[in-house]
N, C-alpha and C positions, 0 to 999 in steps of 0.2 A: 649411141653413147660409146666413147672411146675404149671404156672398160669391159665391153660386151665380149671382146675378143678372149679375154681371160676365161669366160664361161664356155665359149665355143671350142677352144683348143684344150685337149686333154693335157694334164700335166704329167710328163714322164717321171717316173719314180727311179732315182739312182738306187742301184744294187750293188752289193760288193761280192767279190769271189776272191778267196785266198790264192795268192800267186806264188809267194816263196815265204819260207821261213829261214832265218839266218841266225847263227850264233856268232857274234863279233867280239873278239878278244881286245881287251883294252889294258893299257898302262894306267898308273895312278894319275890322278888330276894334278895339273900344274896350275898354280894360282898366277894370274896375269895382273893382278892389281884391281883397283877400283877405277872403272871408267865413268863417264858422264851419266850413265844409265844404271850403275851400280857394280857389284864384284863381277869379275870376269875370270875365265878359266878355260884350259883346254885339255883334253884327253886324247892321247894318240892311240890310233887303231893299229893293232899289230898283226892283224891276220883273222881266220875264222874259216867257216864252211857255211854253205847255204844250200837248201833243197828246194825243188820246185814242188808246188802242191798237186794233188791229183788232177790230171789233165795238163800239167805244165812240168812233168817230170824232167824233161830235158833242160829246164832252166836250173841247174844245179851246178855246184862248183866250189870255188875258193874265194874268200874275202882277202884281197891283197893288203899287205902291210903298207904303212906310209900315209894313210888317211888320218883325219883327226876329227873330234867333235868339240866345237867351240861352244862354250856355256856363257849365258848372261843371265844373273839373277836380277829379276826386275823390282822396282820399288814395291809392288804389290805381293811379292814373295813367290811369284811364279817363275819358272825357269825357262829360257828360250835356248834350244840346242840347234846348232846348225852343223851337222855332220856331212863331210865330203870325203868319199873313199871310192875305191874301185873293186868290182867283183869280177872274177874271170869264169866264164862259164866253161863246163868240161870240153866244148868244142873249140876253146881257144879265144872266143869273143870276149871283149873287156867292156863292162858296162860301168859307167861313172854313175854313182848314186850321190843324190843330195837329199838328205832328210832333215826337215825342220820340224822340230818337235816343240810342243808346249807340255810342260809338266806342272801340275797344280796338285800339291797335297795340302792345300789349306782347308779343305772342306771335309766333313765327316764322310766316310765311306772309302771306296777304293781310290787309289791315286790315279789321277788323270794323266795319261802320256799318250797323246795322239800327235802324228806327224803327217805332213804333206811330203810326199816322195816323188822326187823327180828322177827319171831314168834317161841318161843319154847313152844310147846304143849305136854300134856301127850299122850302117845300112846293110840291108840282106836280111837274114834270118830273124834277127832280133829288132829290125828297124821299127816294127809296130809299136814297140815299147816307148819310142819318141813321140807317139801321137795319142797317148792314153793318159788318164789321171789315176794316180795311186794314193792311198792313205795307208799308214802303218801305225802299228803300236810297238811299245817298247817295255820290257821288263828286264830287271836286274837279275843275273845269274848267280850273284853272290849269295852266300859265302862259298858256294860249291865251286865257283870258277869266276875269274876276273873278266866277266863278259856281260854283254846284254843280248837278250833275244829280241830280235826284230821280226815281226810278221807284217807282210805287205799285201794288201788287197787292191785288185783291180776294180775300178769304179766303172760300172756299166750302166747304160740308160735302157730301161724298159718302158715302152708305151703303157698307158692306162686307157682302158675302153672308155669311150666317150659316154659321158652322163646322159646324152640326149638332148642336152640343153640347146 
């Protein structure tokens, strides 16, 4: 039976490991009007800092000004964010970050703000970032600071022992 292969091959379990934390400074949102999918806006990124988690301490540095977070409010009330910006590692390497976030505040309980993070790094020391999958969370630092806290996790695959099927 073709589905037997599902029983014979163990399912790897994705696990995450904190890679970095960033404090990303923002300007106020500019309304871009209503598009075919609903209200749109943009939030300029003005700078910030990031630090590598334990085991990744060298992955620390500055969030460069000039990026932006484009936002779309969907008809179902969720927001789609598409942020594109650069981070400069202390060793001088510049990483381009694209963070696509879904924010859902429509249900009781904590706000859902999870993103798919893509890193484009120069080849060399940080080239491995081009070949991995990352997820992130986002929380507002307001009213203390006009910024968001972004935490990014490396998704790793760990095999599961065979069930003996």
